[in-house]
C-alpha positions in Angstrom: 154.1 171.3 206.6 155.7 174.4 205.2 154.4 173.4 201.8 150.8 173.3 203.0 150.5 176.3 205.3 149.3 179.4 203.4 149.2 177.7 200.0 146.3 176.6 197.9 146.7 173.1 196.7 145.0 170.0 195.4 146.5 166.6 195.9 144.7 163.6 194.4 145.8 160.1 193.5 146.0 156.4 194.0 148.0 156.2 197.3 147.5 152.4 197.6 146.6 153.2 201.2 143.3 152.7 203.1 141.5 155.6 204.7 141.5 155.8 208.5 137.9 154.8 208.4 138.7 151.3 207.1 140.0 148.2 208.8 142.1 145.9 206.6 141.0 142.9 208.7 137.5 143.2 207.1 139.0 142.2 203.7 139.8 138.7 202.5 143.0 137.4 204.2 145.1 137.6 201.0 143.9 141.2 200.4 144.3 142.3 204.0 148.0 141.2 203.8 148.5 144.1 201.3 147.9 146.5 204.2 150.1 145.2 207.1 150.5 148.5 208.9 148.3 149.1 212.0 147.6 152.7 211.0 147.2 153.7 207.4 150.1 155.9 206.1 147.4 158.3 204.8 146.1 159.0 208.3 148.0 162.2 209.0 146.4 163.8 205.9 143.0 163.2 207.5 143.7 164.9 210.8 145.7 168.0 209.7 143.6 171.1 210.1 145.3 172.7 207.0 144.1 169.8 204.8 140.6 169.1 203.7 140.1 165.4 202.7 137.5 164.5 200.1 136.4 161.6 202.3 135.7 163.6 205.5 134.3 160.7 207.5 133.3 157.1 207.1 129.8 157.9 205.8 131.2 159.9 202.8 133.8 157.4 201.9 133.4 155.6 198.6 135.0 152.3 197.6 137.4 153.0 194.7 139.2 149.7 194.2 137.7 146.4 192.9 139.9 143.3 193.3 139.7 140.7 190.6 138.0 138.3 193.0 135.3 140.7 194.2 132.0 141.5 192.4 132.2 145.1 193.5 134.7 147.7 194.9 135.5 146.9 198.5 138.0 149.6 199.7 139.2 153.1 199.1 142.8 153.6 197.9 142.2 156.7 195.9 142.3 159.9 197.8 141.8 163.7 197.3 142.9 166.5 199.5 142.8 170.3 199.1 143.6 173.5 201.0 140.8 174.8 203.3 140.3 178.0 201.2 
């Protein structure tokens, strides 16, 4: 928290973590097993008032990962966050 408050920043990367707007149970069983936690580890980054997420809500989220067995991307594991200023 000390790092974020009062500092401009940009954090982006492949966190291998779903957004809070996704439910792993909607994925194929073997794919859902990759996300066993009940809450995504990235969730705190989406609710902190000092952090602005690129995916502000479910309607702005874009799928960024395509499994080999899927014809199209089906989940978001890439995230971007910045300071509010």
